[in-house]
N, C-alpha and C positions, 0 to 999 in steps of 0.2 A: 168171443165176439157174438156167437150165436145166442148166448144167454141174454144179451142186451139188445139184440136186433128188433124184437117185437116192440119193446118200449121206445126205441129210437124211431121206429116207424110211426108210433102214436104221437111222438113229438113233432112229426111233420104235418099232421092233420091241420087244416086251416081254422082251428078253433083255439084261441089263446088259452081259455080255461083248461081245455083238454091237454094242450101242450104243457102247461105248468104242472098238471097232475102227472103227466108222463115223466117229467124231469124229477118230480118228487119221488116217484116210484123207482127211477134209476138210482138215485142216491140212497134210497132206503135199502135197495138190494145191495149196493156197494158196502153199506154198513154191516149187513148181515151175512154176506156171502163168505165162503171160505177163502183162504189166502190166494188160491189160484184164480179166483174171480173177484178179489177185493180191489180196493183203490190202487194198490201198488202193483197189481198185475197188469199185463199188457192189454187184456180185454177191458179192464176197468178204466185204465188211463185213456184208451182209445175212445171209450164212451164219453168220458169227461171232455176230451178234446173236441169231439164232434158237437157236443152241446155248447161249448164255449165259442165255437166257430160258426154256429148257426146264424142264419140270416133273420130269424124270427126274434123280434124284441122280447116276446114273452118267454121264449126258451132261454135266451141269453140272460135276461134279468133273473129268472128263477134259478138258473144254473149257477150264477155268481153267488147268489145268496146261499144255496145249498152247499156249494163248494167251500165257502167261508165257514159254514157251520161244521163241515167235515174236518177242516183243518183245525178249527177251534177245539173240536172234541178229540184231537190228536189221532184221528183216523187216517190222516194223510200228513206226510212230512212237510213241515212249515217251509223249509228252503225250497223243496220241489213245488210247493204251492205257489211261492213267489215267482218261480221260473215259469210255471204254467200260465199264470195270469199275465206276466210280462210278455210272454210269447203271444198270447191272445190279444193283448193290447196293441202290439206292433202290427198285427195283421187284421185287426177288426175294422168294421165300418166306423166312420167318424162319429155317428150318432151313439155308438156304444163306448166312446172313449171315457166319458165322465164316469160311467158305471165301473169300468175296469180300474180307473184311478182310485175310486172310492174303495174298491175291494183291496187293491194293493196297499192303500193307506191303512186299512184295517189290519191287514196281516203284518205290516211293519210295526204298528203299535203293539200288536199281540206278541210279536217276537221280542221287541224291546222290553216289554213287561216281563216276559218269561226269563230273560237274561238279567233282570234287575238293573237295567241301564248300562250294562257292560258289553254290549253287542260289538264284536270285532269283525269287521267285514273285509279286512285285508286291504287290497288295492283300492284307490279312490274310485276307480270306474265301477267297482262292485257295489258301491253305495246304492241302496234301492231307490232313493229319490233321484239320484243322478241318472240312473238307468231309465227311470220314468221320463225325466226331463229330456234325455237324449233321444227318446223314441220318436216323438212327433210334436208339432207345435200346438195341437188341439188340447194337450194336457195342461197348459199353463194355468188356466183359471182354477180348475179343480185341484191341481197340485198345491196351489197356495192354500186352499182351504184345508187340505190334508196336513200340510205343515203346521197350520194353526191348531188343528185338532190334536196332532201329535204332541205339541208343546203343552196344550191345555190338559189333556188326559194323562200325561206322563210326568207332570211337574211334581207329583207326590214322590216320584223316585229321585228327585233332586234336579233342580233347574240347571245346575252346572253340568250334570251328566247329559241332560237333554240337549243342551247347547253344544257340548263337545261333539255329540253325535251329528248335529246339524251343521257344524262348522265346515266340513269338506263340501257339503252341498251348497252352502252360501258362497264359498270361495269359487267353486266351479261355475256357479251362475254368473259371477262377475267376470271371470276369466274368459268365458265363451262369448262375451258381448262383441268384441271386435271382429270375431270370425263368424258371426251369425247375422241373420236379418234383423230388421227393426223390432220384430216381435220379441226377441230376447231382451231388448232394452225395456220394453213395456212390462215383460214378466218381472225383471229385477225391480222396477219401480213399484209394481203391485206387491211383490213379495216383501220388500223392505218396509214399505208403508204399512202393510197389514201387520207385520210382526211388531213394528214400532207402536202401532195402535193397540195391539194386544197387550203390550207391556203396561199400558195404562190400566188394564183390568186387574193385574196382580203386581202392583208396584214393589211390594216387598221382595219379589223374586225376579225383578226385571233387570238387575244389573248384569247377570251373566248373558242375557240376551243382547243387551247393549254392547257388551264386550265382543260378542260374535259379530254383530253388525259393524262395529268399529273396525274389527280386524279385516273384514272382507273389503272395507273401503280402501285399504292399502293397495288393492289390485285394480282399482277403478281406473279405466282409461280416460285420458283427457287430451286427445289429439285433435279434436274438432269441436265446433260449437254445440253440436247435438249431444255429444258425450258430456260436455260441460253442463248443459241443461239437465241432463239425467242426474248428474251428481248433485246439482243444486236442489233438485226436487227431493232426492233421497235424503240429503243432509237436513233439509228443512223439516221433513217428516220426523227424522230422528231427534232433532233439537226440540221440536214441539213436544214430542213424547217424553224426552228427557226432563224438560221443565216440569211437566205434570208429575212425573215420578219423584223428582227432587223435592218438590214442595210437599208431597205426601210423606216422604221419608223424614224430612226435617221437622215437619209438624208432629210426627210420632217419635222423633228422636232415634230413628233406626238407620244404621249404616250411613251416617252423615258423611264421615270422612271418605268412605269408599265411593259414595255417590259423587262427591266433589271431585275426587281423583278421576273417576270415569269421565266426567265432563271435560276435564283438562286433557285427558288422553284423546278424546274425540276431537278437540280443537287441534292438538298437535298432529293427529293423523291427517285431517283434512287440509290443514295449512301446508303440511309437507308435500301434498300433491301439487300445490300451486308453486312450490319452489323447484319442482322437477324440471330438468332441461328439456323434457319431451312434451311438456304441456303446451297448449295453445296460449299465445300471449293474450293478455287482457282478460276482462270478465271476472275480476275478483270482487267487485263492489258488492254484489248481492250475497255472495258467500260470506264475506267479512261481516256484513250486517246480520246475517243469520247466526253466525258463530258468536257474535257479540251478545246475543240473547242468553247464551249459556252463562257467561260471567255476570251479566246484569241480574239474572235470577239468583245466582249465588250471593251477589252483593246485597240485593234486596232482602234476602233471607238472613243477612248479617253473618254470613260465614267469613272466616278469616282468610286473608290472602295467603296463598301457598307458594313456597319458593319454586315449586315445579312450574309455575307460570312463566319462569324465565325462558323456557323453550318456546312459549307462545310469542314472547317479545322478540326472540331471535328469528322466528319464522316471519313475523311481520317486518322485521328489519330487512330480511332477504327479499321479501315481496316489494317493499317500499323502494329499494334501490333499483329495481327493475321496472317500476311503474312510471309511465310517462303521461298518463291521463289524469286530468285535474280531479274528476269525481272519484276516481280510485284512490288517489293520494289523500283526498279529504277524508274518506271513510276509514282508511288505514290510520291516519293521524288521530282521528276521534277514538278509534279503538285503543291506540297506544296511550292516549291521554287518559282514558278511563282506567286502563290497567295500572299505569304509573300513579295516578291519583289514589286508587285503591291501595296500592302498595304504601304510599306515603301516609295515608290515613291510619293504616295498621302499624306504621312505624317500623316496617320490616326493611331493614337496610338503610333507614333514614335517621333513626333515633337511637340505634343500639350503641353499645360501648365501643365496638370496632366498626371500621368502615370497610364494606365489601367493595371489591372491584366489580361493579355491577355491569350487567349486559346492556343496560340502558345507555351507557356511555357510547356505545357504537352508533347510536342514533344521532349523535350530535352533528356530524357532517351531512348526512342525508337530510336532516331537518333544516340545517343552514342552507342547503341547496334549494329548499322549498320556500325560504324566506324571500327569494327574488321573484316569486310567483306574482302575477298581477291580480290574482284572486284574493280578495279580502278575507274570505272564509278560510282559505288555506293558510294565509299568513297569520290569521288570528289564532288558529289552533296550534300552528307551529310555534308561535310566540309563547303560548301557555306551556307548551312542552319544554321549550328552552329555559324558561324560568325554573321549572322543576329540575332539569338536568344541571343547570348552573349551581343550584343548591347542593346537588350531589357532588359536583366537581369541587366546590369550595370546601366541603367537608373532607373530601379525599386529599386535597392539597394541605389542609390544616392538620390532618392526622399525621403523627410521626410514622416513619416507614415501618416500624415494628408493629404498629397497630393496624396496618392495612391488611385485611384478611382476604384470602382467596375463597370465593364462594364454592363450597364443596358439593353443592347439589348438581347432579348430572341428569339431563333430560332423558325421559324414557325412550324418545325417538331421536336418533342422531341425525341432524340435518345439516345443511350447508352453513347456516348461521351458527350452530353449535360448534362446528369445526373452527370457524373464524374466531369465536370467543375463546376457545381453548388455546388457539395460537396467541391471542392477545394476552391471556393469563400467563402463558409460559414466558412470553417476552417481558412481561411486567415483573415477574418474580424471579426469573432465572438470572444467572450471571451474564453480564452484557456481552461477554466474549464467547458465550456458549454457542455451539453450532447446531443445537437441536432444532432451532427454528428456521434454519437455512436450507433445509433439504429441498423444498420445492423450488427455491430460488436457484439452487444448483442444477436442478432438472431443466428449468426454463432457460438457464444461461448456456446450456449445451448448444453449440452452433458456432456462429461467427465470433462470439465474445464469451469470455469466461470471467467469472468474478475473481479478481486478483486478491491474494491474501496480503495482509499488511505485515509489517515486520514483527509485530507482537502477536500475530495470530490472524484468524479470518476476519476479525472485527465484528461489531454488533450487526444484528439483522437489519437495522434501519440503514446503516451505511452500505451494506451489500445491496439492499433494495435500491437505494439511490444510484449506485454505480450501474446496476443492471438497467434501470430506467433510462439513464443518460446514454448508455450504449445503444439501447433501442432507438432513442431519439436521434442519435448521430447516424445510425445506419439508415434510418428513414430519410434523413436530410441528404445523405450521400447516395441514395437509391441503391443501397446494398440489400441483398435478400434478407428477409426476416423470417425466422422459424414460425411455425404455426402456434406454438405455445407462447412465444413472445408477442405475436399478433393478438392472441386472445387476451394476454395480460394487458396490452395497451388499449384494446377496444372494449372489452367486456368487464374488466376488473378494476378499472380506474377508480370508480366510486367506492368500491370495496377497499382498495388500498388506501384511499383518502380517509375512509372511516377509521381504519386501524391507526394510521399515522396521526390523525387528529386527537386520538386518545393518548398516544405515546408522547405527544408534545409536552404534557405535564409530568412526564416521568422524571424522577430526580437525576438519573444518569443518562438516559437515552434521549432526553428532551432535545438537546442540540442537534443530534444526528437525525432525530425524527422530523424536526423542522426542515432540514435539508431534503429528506425523503418526501415530505409533504409538498415542498416546492417542485421537486422533480415530477411528482404526479401531475401537478398543474401544467407543467411544460409538455408532458406527454399527451394530455387530453385537453385540447383548447376549451371545450365546453365547460370545464370545471373552473374557469377563470373567476366567474362571479361568486360561486360558493366558496372558493379559496379566499377571495377578498373578504367575504362575510365572516369566514372563520378567523381571519386575522383580527377583524374588528371585535368579534366576540371574545376571543382570548385576551386581546389587549385591554378591553374593558374589565375583564375578570382579574387580570394580573395587576391592575392599578387599584384594586380594592384594598382597603386597610387590613382586612382580616385574611388576606392572602399574601404570603411572603414569597413572591415569585418575580419581583421586579427585575432580577437579573436575566430572566427569560425574555423580557419585553423587547430589548434591542434585536435579539436574534429573530424573534417572531416578526418584527417590523421589517427585517431584512428580506422577508419573502415578497414584499410589495413589488420590487423591481422585476422579479421573475415573472410576475403576472403580466407585465407590460410587453412581453414578447408578442402578445396578440394586440393588433392595432386597435381593435374595438374596445379594449380594456384601458387604453391610455387615459381617456377623460376620467374614468372612475378612479384610477390609481392616483392621478394628479389631484382630483377632488378630495381624496382621502388624505393626501400629504399636506395640501395647502393650509388647512385649519391649524396644523401644528406649527406653521410659520407665522403665526400672529405675533405682533410685537410684544404682547404681554405673556407669551408662552414661556414655559420654563426653559432656561438656557440649554439644558441637556436635550430636551425634546426638540428645540429649534435646531440645534446642531445635528441631531440625528435625522430630522426631516430634510435638512439641506443635503446631507449625504445620500439619503434615499432618493431624492429627486434627481441628483446627479447620476446615480446608478440606473435610475429609470431611463434617463436620457441615453445612457450608454447602450441600452437595449433597444430603444426606439427613439429616433431623432425628433418625433413629433412633440416631445416634451421640452424641446429646447427653449421655446418661447417662455414657458413658466420658469425654467431654470435660469434663463438670462436675467429675469427680474429679481431673482434671489441673489444673484452674484454681482449686483451693482456695486461700484466702488464706494459709494456713499455709505453703504451698510457697514463697511469696515470701520468707518468713522463713528456711525451711530452705535455700533456694538463694541466700541473700543474697550469698554470695561469688562466685556464678556469674552474672555480669551478663547473658550471652547467654541463659541460661535464663529469667531474670526478664523480660527484654525480650520474649522469645518468648511467655511467659505473658500479659504485659500486652497485646501486640499481638493475641493470640487473644481476650482479654476485649473489647478494642475492637471486633473484627470481629463478635463475638456481639451486642454492643449495637447495632451498626450494622445488621445483617441482621434481627435479631428482638429488639426492645426488651423484649418479654415474657420471653424467655429471659434477657435482660440483667438484668432485675430479680432473677432467681434468683441472679445473680452479684454482687449489690450489695455484699456484704462484700468480695469480691475487688476490685471497683472502688475501694472505700474504701482497701483495702490498697495499691493502686497509687498513689493520691493521697497517701497518708501516706509513701510511699517518699521517701528523700532523693536518689535518682537522678533528675536532671531528665528524662531520656528516659522512664523508667518513669512518672513523675508526669505527663508530657505525654500519654502514652497513656491514663492513667487519666482525665485531664480530657476527652480526646476521647470516652472511653466515657460519661462522665457527660453530655456534650453531646448525644450521640445519645439518651440516655434522656430528657433534658429536651425535646428536639425532639419526641419521641413523646408527651410529656406524661404519662409514667408516673412521673416524679419532679418534685416542685415545685422550681423553680430556687432561690428564695431560702431555702427550708428546707435544701436541700443546701449552698448557699453559706455559710450560717451555720455549718455543720459543718466545711467543708473550708477556709474562708478562712485559718485559722491555720496550715494545713499547706502552703500554697502557697509555693514557694521564690522566690528573687529572680528574677523573670522578665526583668529587664533584663540578665541575664548569659547567657541562653540563648535564641536565636531560636525553636527548636522549642517550648520551654515557653511562650514568649510567644504564639506562633501558636495553640497548643492552648488556652491560657487565653482568648484572644479568641474562639475558636470557641465556647467554653462561655458566655462572658459575653453573647453576643448574645441568648441566650434569656432574659435578665432584662428585656428591653424590655417585655414584655406587662404585667407587674405592677410596673413601676418606680414609678408614682405611689403604689402601696400600700405600698411599702417605700422611703421617701425616703432614709433614712440609708444603707441598704445599696446602693441604686441610685447614690447619690452616689459611693460608693467604687468601684463598678463602672465608672461613667463616667470617673472619674479614671484608673483603670487603663487603660481603652481609649484615653483621650486621650493619656496619657503614652506609651503604646506606639506610637501612630500618629504622634506629633509628634517623637519623639526619634530622632535619627540615631546610628548606631553604626559604628565602624571594624571592618572585618573581617566576613566572612560576609555580604557585601552582599546576595546573592540570598536567603539565608534571612531576613535582617532585612526585606528588601523584602516578602517573603511575609507575615511577621508584621504589619508595618505596614499592608499592604493588608487583612488580615483584621480589623485593629482598626477601620479606617474602614468596612469592610463591616458590622461589628457596630454601629458608631455609627449607621449608616443605619437600623437597626431601631428606634432610639429616637426619641421625639417631639422635634422641634427645640426646642419651648418648654421641655421638661425639660432639654435640654442647655444652653440659655441660662441657666437658673437655677443650674446646677451647675458650669459652666465659666466662670471669670472672664474677662471681656473676650473672649468667644468670637468675635464678628464680626471684630475686628481680627486676632486670632491666626489665625483660619481663613484670612483673606485673605492674610496674610503667608506662611503655609505653602503656600497654593495657588500663588502666583507664584514661590516659591523652589524648589519641588519639581522635580526633574529625572528621577526614576525613573519609567519608563512604567507599571510595574506598580502602583505606589502612586497615580500620577495617574489610572489607570483606576478604581481604587477610590474616589478622592476625587471623581471626576466624578459617580458616583452619589450620593455624600454631598452635593455641591453642588447637584445637581438637587433633592434633597429640601429643602434650605435655601431655594432659589429658589421652589419650590412653596409652601413655608410663607409666605414673604414675599409672594408673589402673592395668597395667600388672605387674609392678615391685614393688608395695607397697601393704602391707596388709590392707584390707579395712573393715574387719568384726571382732568384738570381741564378744565372747560368754557372758562375764559378764562385768559389768560396771567397767571402769578403775578408780582406786583410784587416786584422784589428788595428784600429787607429788610435784610440785613446787608451789610457792605462786601465780604465774600467773594463773595456772590451777584452784586453789582453788577460786581465785577471779572471774574467769569466771563462775564457778559453782554456786556461790551464787549471782552473779550480778542480774539476773532477779528477784530473790526473794527479794533482798534488794530494787531495784529500784521500783518495782511494787508490794509491799506488799498490803494487803487488805485495809490499811488506806492511801495508796498513789496512788490510781487510777487516781487522778486528774493531775498526772504529764505527761499525754499523750501529752499535748500541748507543754511542755518544751522538751520532748524527744520523738518526733513522730516516728523516725526510730526504736528505741528500743521498743516502744509500739506496733508497727506492729508485731514484733517478739515475744514479751514476754507477753503483756497484756492479761489477761484471767480472766473470772468470773467462778468460780468453784462451786461444790456442797456445799462447805463450806459456800459460800454466801447464798445459799438457806436455809441451816440449821439455819443460824443466823437470817434470816428475815421471815421464813415460806415458804412453798413450793410455793403457788400461788403468794404471793406478791414478793417472791424472784425471781421467773421466770420473772415477769414483770419488776423488777428492773434490772435484768441481761440484758434483751433486751434493755431497756432504756440506760443502761450503754454502750452497744456496739454502739448504735446510737450516744450518746454524744461523745464517743471516736472517732467515724468516723468524726464528725464535727471538733473536736480538731486536729486530725491528718491531715485531708485534708487542714485545714487552715494553719497549721504551717510547714507541710512537704515541703521542697524545692526540686523542680525537677531540674535535670541537663540536659544540651543539649547533653551530652555524651551518646551515645546509649547504651553503656555497663552498665552505672550506671542506666539508665532507665529500663533496663532488670532486674537488681538487685532489683529495687524498685517494679517491677511487681511481682517478686518472693516473696518479703516481704509481699505484699498485700495478696498473696495466703494463707499464714499462718493465717493472721488475719481473712480472710473470712472462712477458715475451722473451726476456733473456733466459729465464729458467726453462721455458718451453723448448727453446732452441738447443739448450745444453742437453736435455734429455733425448731429443731427437738425434743429436750427434752421438750420444752414448749408444742408442739403438743401432745406428748405422755402423758403429765401430765393432759390434759383435757380429762377425761374419757368419757364425753358425746359426744365428737367429734370423728367422724369416717372419717378419711381422707385416700382415697385409695393410693395416691402417696404423701408421706410426703416430699420427696426431692423436688418435683415440687412446693409444697406449700411453703416450706422454701425458695427456690430460688426466687419465685415470691414475697414473702414478703420483702426479702432483696433488690430486684431490685426496688420495689416501694419506699422503704426508700431512696435508693441511688438517684433515679430520683428526688424525692422531695427535698432532701438536695441540689442536684446539681442546681436545679432551683432557690433556695434561696441563694446560695453562690456566692462568688466572683469568677472571672475567674480562679485564681490559684487553688482554691478548686475544681472547676469543672474539671480541668486537672487531679488532683489526683483521683477524683472520677471515671474518665474515666478509669484509671488504675485499680481501684477497681472493676469496672464492668467487665473488662477483666479477672481479677483474679477470679471473681465469675463464669464466664463462664467455666474457666478451672476446678474449683472445682466441679461445677455441673456435668461435663462430667466424672469425676473420679469415 
């Protein structure tokens, strides 16, 4: 240190020129001194440090210059030089900050050049520019200049290498913004704008710089309006610079494709920030207008549309469904219109050999939502977009399924819209029962409700979606708790689900279930009522085009209209939509469909009854007498009104009468059903009505539907049957004839009619039926044992139960002593079992199997004749032999009643066999069995199974009945 003390003292004299000469002398000595006094020695470094930390501007200025020369001449280690200057910067007076930053910038450029652009600095915090930026705020302005100098002076080493070196610094500058003061935001704005402007100076090398700037935008915060303004400024600078560079490259034919892709990536990055859930809502208008300049420049330079722009459309789709402000919606729509027009002009996806499932289709429902806007500007642009989308839809519908291609392009940045479009593609092209698209529905359904699987599998995604949405709706109506995921689905994703369902409506196989899901979305979110109505009109208009073969989808689509009526405010719009289809000159099918739709609308909301009543006037049945479909539709609607609200049905009583007076059996059947509902609600007296309509009833024996409807009506005459004996006799005769008469053809329909007849007879008192049906008991028994139809038998079962109940109440069932046979028949029945199965005639079981089941028995008399032990063994063998004979010869009937009688007969046989085995167990004194009944049942079951395995099929069938009887006996 003593070697440098005199020179350091001279550096302190108050003469700037002398101070500078003293510093020059110090560094000259450092260059020429031996190692122990050189720059790397302790005295030398201490001298350098004192000079750098001097308070004299002349000393510091000259020291920095001399120090940089020393490092440049390799007299001082470059890394140590950076550390020395960095340390001096952090502790220096603010007026020296610019000087030190300049020196640090020079050393950074020097080292980068020496390493030929491959400087590896390890951890991010060791980056020289990051260390400078982190030191103090006063470095900002000069640091920007040094970054520009670094890029300019080192671009000959490769702009890619230069930008890769700067990438961590740019990212760090963005990431520190939320955690620093406002000066950090100003620094980022100055840095990005300066670099963007610099790109215009060397456009041929500008693309790597744009890539670095675009990459750092991914970390840009957007949580408040200030941060949003910062982003808008930065993006606008980048876009202006990009347009200049693009025009230069295109005019020179250099890197055109790369430049175009760079612009698209810039759009995707910025738009992805506005789809983030952490962004501040609103404020997209300016940024959308700025980004549009990128594509406008490409379009004006006659560049081709690129499929990668699909990601831009999807981002705009995501932003559009969240936007609620008119000016934002308008600018997004204009941007979308420009992109889709450009796509159509290049015939990409519009005029090719195959038809892509395009991402634009997702825009249909959101755009239809904007068609209800009061703004003429919004509606005008939305209309232009719908025209383009309709052309795309028509082409997709017209193309064979094998020609519909999946767009293979994948966006460079995966955003929310891209995920939704991938889901749509998977649903469109996969098997409709595949479960791959149902994962998130399964997650959401965890809670109070689970998606139930259908018999053939989990069902299509659209059906599961509908089920889930209806569960959410029901839980909300019943005030049940709803999970957070279900609440999010219902409040924040309704428009999104509607957009997906609106595309799947035209799917060849998923279309029907998609319509149901579409309707469920509208029920879940009331504010989607109007766009849902507009979607129905849009698709209805498209399905009626001659070049679209989708007329079969139209009725299902129109069926969505009533679901919209659940919101009272939508009733006038729904009714106004339906009424034009009820014009007299409308097509019959359309008129009939509209009538049913209006009725279904009324079922959901009673406010539509006034319009419905005008459509169901009785004179219309006469006016449309030649149009059977319309008359049936009117009659069915009248029936539905009477079923849902009998008080409203009374208002239509003249229309009900007109239906019954019709000579068409179907229309009359519907009229009879209507009257039945009114009689059930007791708003119309049955016999008063019957007295009026009886003469109009057609021959019910010719039409099963008419017979069925008539029986439904006649059941309501049971209450006052005693008061109207003549009329009730006629009614009972109709019911009895309908129930007991068999018909050829239409077996299922006639079975339904006959079953309804017996169900109606069940409502009448049995005593009244006895009086009015001749030989009722015998005829009823004959029908019971001869009937084979299970539907009719089930109805007869209830009827027979009522008869048996009546007999039980009105006949004496218990005698204290045995009744002495009076007639010859009674005496014959008394001795019949003993004559048939006397002790020497046990072998007759094969000839008389049914009687053997009821009467065959081996008693204690047999034991006495053969001895106790031997007799018991013979008794058990006798039952087994009898089982074989009976099972072989007993004929089973297909009549279920006879089969039940057979089962009861087997029970008697099993009871006797059961008792015989228990006697055998008791007779063995040495055997101690804790559960005799179990042992007896087990022995019989083993015998039955052994015999069944060795017997013919018919015997096995009888033994199956025997096993059933054994189970019944064992439980008693």
